C-alpha positions in Angstrom: -13.9 197.4 -58.5 -13.7 195.4 -61.8 -13.1 192.2 -59.8 -16.1 192.8 -57.7 -18.3 193.4 -60.7 -17.0 190.2 -62.3 -17.7 188.3 -59.1 -21.3 189.6 -59.0 -21.8 188.5 -62.6 -20.5 185.1 -61.8 -22.8 184.7 -58.8 -25.8 185.7 -61.0 -24.8 183.1 -63.6 -24.5 180.4 -60.9 -28.0 181.3 -59.8 -29.4 181.0 -63.3 -27.6 177.7 -63.7 -29.4 176.1 -60.7 -27.3 176.9 -57.7 -30.0 177.8 -55.2 -28.1 177.0 -51.9 -27.5 180.5 -50.4 -24.8 179.2 -48.2 -22.9 177.8 -51.2 -23.3 181.1 -53.1 -22.2 183.0 -50.0 -19.0 180.9 -49.7 -18.1 181.4 -53.3 -18.7 185.1 -52.9 -16.4 185.3 -49.8 -13.5 183.2 -51.0 -11.2 185.2 -53.3 -10.6 182.9 -56.3 -7.8 185.1 -57.6 -5.7 184.0 -54.6 -5.8 180.4 -55.9 -4.5 180.9 -59.4 -1.3 182.2 -61.0 -1.1 185.9 -61.3 -1.1 185.5 -65.1 -4.7 184.5 -64.9 -6.0 187.0 -62.3 -8.1 188.8 -64.9 -10.0 185.6 -65.6 -10.5 184.7 -61.9 -14.3 185.2 -62.0 -14.9 183.8 -65.5 -16.7 180.4 -65.4 -13.8 178.5 -66.8 -11.1 176.1 -65.5 -7.6 177.5 -65.2 -4.2 175.8 -65.0 -2.5 175.7 -61.6 0.7 173.8 -62.5 1.7 170.1 -62.4 -0.8 169.5 -65.3 -3.7 170.2 -62.9 -6.5 172.7 -63.0 -8.7 174.7 -60.7 -12.3 173.7 -61.7 -14.7 176.2 -63.2 -16.9 177.8 -60.5 -20.1 176.2 -61.8 -18.6 172.7 -61.2 -17.3 173.7 -57.8 -20.7 175.1 -56.9 -22.6 172.0 -58.3 -20.4 169.5 -56.4 -20.6 171.5 -53.2 -24.3 172.0 -53.4 -24.7 168.2 -54.0 -22.9 167.5 -50.7 -25.8 169.1 -48.7 -23.4 170.4 -46.1 -24.0 171.8 -42.7 -21.7 173.2 -40.0 -21.5 169.9 -38.1 -20.1 167.8 -40.9 -16.6 166.4 -41.2 -15.5 166.3 -44.8 -12.8 164.4 -46.7 -11.6 166.0 -50.0 -9.5 163.9 -52.4 -7.4 166.3 -54.5 -6.4 169.5 -52.7 -5.1 171.1 -55.9 -5.0 174.9 -55.5 -6.9 174.7 -52.2 -9.9 176.6 -53.7 -12.5 173.8 -53.2 -11.2 173.1 -49.7 -11.6 176.8 -48.9 -15.2 176.8 -50.0 -15.9 173.6 -48.0 -14.3 175.2 -44.9 -16.9 178.0 -44.9 -19.7 175.4 -44.8 -18.6 172.6 -42.5 -16.9 171.9 -39.2 -13.6 170.4 -40.5 -12.1 169.5 -43.9 -9.4 166.8 -44.3 -7.8 167.1 -47.7 -5.4 164.8 -49.5 -3.1 165.8 -52.4 -0.7 163.5 -54.3 1.4 166.4 -55.7 3.6 167.7 -52.9 4.5 171.1 -54.6 0.8 171.9 -55.0 0.0 171.0 -51.4 2.8 173.2 -50.1 1.4 176.2 -52.0 -2.2 175.4 -51.0 -1.2 175.2 -47.3 0.5 178.6 -47.5 -2.6 180.1 -49.1 -4.8 178.8 -46.3 -2.5 180.3 -43.6 -2.5 183.6 -45.5 -6.3 183.7 -45.7 -6.7 182.7 -42.1 -8.5 179.4 -42.8 -7.7 177.0 -39.9 -10.3 174.2 -40.1 -8.5 172.4 -42.9 -6.0 169.6 -42.3 -4.0 168.3 -45.3 -1.5 165.6 -46.1 0.4 164.3 -49.2 -0.8 160.7 -49.7 -2.6 158.3 -52.0 -6.2 159.7 -52.0 -7.6 156.5 -53.3 -6.9 155.0 -49.9 -8.7 157.8 -48.1 -7.8 158.8 -44.5 -8.4 155.8 -42.4 -7.3 157.4 -39.1 -9.9 160.2 -39.4 -12.8 158.1 -40.7 -15.7 157.9 -40.7 -16.6 161.0 -42.8 -20.0 162.7 -43.1 -19.1 163.8 -46.6 -16.4 162.9 -49.2 -15.7 164.8 -52.4 -13.3 163.7 -55.1 -11.9 166.2 -57.6 -10.4 163.8 -60.1 -12.2 161.1 -62.2 -12.2 157.4 -61.2 -12.7 154.9 -64.0 -15.2 152.1 -63.3 -16.3 152.7 -59.7 -15.5 154.7 -56.6 -12.5 153.3 -54.6 -13.7 150.9 -52.0 -11.7 152.6 -49.1 -13.7 155.8 -49.7 -17.0 153.9 -49.6 -15.9 152.1 -46.5 -14.9 155.4 -44.8 -18.3 157.0 -45.5 -20.6 157.2 -42.5 -24.1 155.7 -42.7 -26.2 158.4 -44.3 -23.1 160.1 -45.6 -22.6 161.4 -49.2 -19.8 160.8 -51.6 -19.5 163.1 -54.7 -17.2 161.7 -57.3 -16.6 162.0 -61.1 -16.4 158.6 -62.8 -16.1 157.4 -66.4 -14.0 155.0 -68.5 -12.7 157.8 -70.6 -12.8 161.6 -71.0 -15.9 161.5 -73.1 -18.0 159.5 -70.6 -17.3 161.1 -67.3 -20.2 162.1 -65.0 -20.4 163.3 -61.5 -22.1 160.8 -59.2 -23.7 161.3 -55.8 -23.4 158.1 -53.7 -25.3 157.9 -50.4 -24.4 155.2 -47.9 -27.4 153.3 -46.6 -27.7 150.8 -43.8 -27.7 148.0 -46.4 -25.7 149.3 -49.3 -25.3 152.4 -51.5 -27.7 154.6 -53.5 -26.1 156.2 -56.5 -27.4 159.1 -58.7 -25.8 160.3 -61.9 -25.7 164.1 -61.9 -23.9 165.8 -64.8 -21.3 165.3 -67.4 -17.8 166.7 -66.7 -14.1 166.5 -67.8 -11.6 165.9 -65.0 -8.0 164.8 -64.8 -7.8 161.1 -63.8 -7.8 159.8 -60.2 -4.4 158.1 -59.8 -2.8 156.1 -57.0 0.3 156.9 -54.9 2.1 160.2 -54.3 3.2 161.7 -57.6 6.9 161.7 -58.5 8.8 164.9 -59.2 8.6 164.4 -63.0 5.0 163.3 -63.3 2.8 165.7 -65.2 -0.8 164.8 -66.2 -2.0 166.5 -69.4 -5.1 168.5 -68.3 -8.4 167.9 -70.0 -10.6 170.5 -71.6 -12.8 172.7 -69.3 -15.5 170.8 -67.5 -18.8 170.7 -69.3 -21.7 172.8 -68.3 -24.7 170.7 -69.2 -27.9 170.4 -67.1 -27.9 167.6 -64.5 -30.1 164.6 -64.8 -30.7 162.1 -62.0 -31.2 158.4 -62.3 -30.3 155.2 -60.5 -27.3 153.1 -61.4 -26.1 149.9 -59.7 -23.3 150.2 -57.1 -21.5 147.5 -55.2 -22.8 146.9 -51.7 
């Protein structure tokens, strides 16, 4: 009962913060966030905060998940690539809104746990693999939508841009350092890319290769909650 009340308060907060897509709100309401975090943090499952999930990674705060998902403008015909499976929570939200999700994670222990959660929850339209997410998933391309849950530095990886279908949307955090990260929405056009800067955030860095057993990335502070502002910035064609 307390969890349900907390979930209702969270949904109301998301609405006040500009999440107007009813399908996105419905997916967040239906996916049990407590199943994607360590039991130690279950009492904070429906607070609007990021939480640690191990390997120096975090599950993003619900507002960031909702903003990024809403910006994808999903429908049930879309094929989506996610870079950074993490706990599996974002993938589970996506799975409620699109035809199929392909998700890449560089930390094998996190991916194993995420796959087990998906099976437990009966989510079967997600395919995952442990790999270098910066290279995308060439065999399954093109993708209608791509979402990246770690921050690139100067620009989006070229393989991800190449694997985006014409008219497709890529949502990715980018920034040279933790104080200058923003979420960008990049739309592939017939003759190039249109890029909009959406909102400031704090994400762990986007890194190449599959992580070694001893690699731990120090998590950043909770993602920021500032109002989005759109404008045009140049992107490579």
